[in-house]
N, C-alpha and C positions, 0 to 999 in steps of 0.2 A: 122725176129728174134727179137731183142730188140731195144731199143731206142738209144743206144750208143755202145753197145757191150762191148769190153774190156776196153775202156776208162771209161765207166760208172762204171764198176766193180772196177777199180782201184781208182776211186773217192770215191766210197762207202767204200772201205777198208781204205782209207786215213781218211775219215770222222769218221769211226768207231775207228780207232787208235787215232785220236785226241780226241774223246769223252772219250775213255778209259783213255787216259793220263790226261785229265782234271778231270775226276772222281777220279783217283788215287791221283792227286794233292790236290783236295778238301778234300778227306778223310784224307790225311796226315796233312793238315792244321787243320782240325777238331780235330784230335787226338793229334798232336804234336805242334800245334801253340801256340803262347803266351797266348791265351785264350782258349786253347783246353782242351780235356778231362783229360790229365795228370795234367795240371795246376789246373783244377777243383778238381781233386782228392787230390792234395797237399793242396789246400785251405780248403777242407772239413776236412782233418786231422788236419790242423792248427786250424780251428774253434773248433773242438772237444777238442783239447788241451786247448785252451783259455777258453772254457766253463767249463772245469774241474778246471782250475785255478780260475776262477770267483767264482765257487761254494765253493772252499776251502777258498777263501778270505772272502766271505759272511759269512761262518761258523765262521771264525776267528773273524770277526767284531762282530758277535752276542755274542761270548764268551767274547770279550773285553767289550762290552756294559753291559753284565751281571756282569762282575767283577767291572766295574765302579759303577754300581748301588749298588752292595754289599758294596763297600768301602764308598759310600756316605750315606748309610742307616744303615749298620751293624757295630756297634762299635767294636765288637769282631774281625771282619775281618780286620778292620783298625789297631787294636792293634797287631794282628798276623803279618801283613805286617811290621809294625814299628819294632816289635821285631826281625823278621828274616832278614830284609834288612838293618835296621839301628842300630840294636843291642841295642835297648832301653830296659831298665829294670824298674821294679817297685822299689819304695824306700825300702831299706833293702835287696834287692835281689842281689845275687852274681852270676856271670856267670863264669863258668870254661870252658876254651877252651883247647882242647887236639889236638896235632899234628896228622897228618895222621899216621896210624899204618903201618909199613913196613911189607910186606909179608915175611915169613921165606923162606929160600932156599928150593927147592923141596927135599922131602925125610926127612926133619927135622921135628920132632914132637914138638909141643909147650910144 
């Protein structure tokens, strides 16, 4: 017959069961481990989010650089800023300020 008969078959089954268990454990570690595929997926999404934020900040920086350049070189832009934010006026100019207009009640015509 064979080399060990029933004892050999039971050892083969035990070895196969151990190999299947080890493989299942390794697959679980690869997928769910601290550096597994799920963690990689989370990191990839986080990187995409950070890349988007970086692009937005780079765009904002470029706009601010452009504004700084305009304020340093364009007198009209500087005057407009001084007038709107600081309330500066030219000699002889008068500024009239009006309060916010209240909205009439619904259904009432002006």
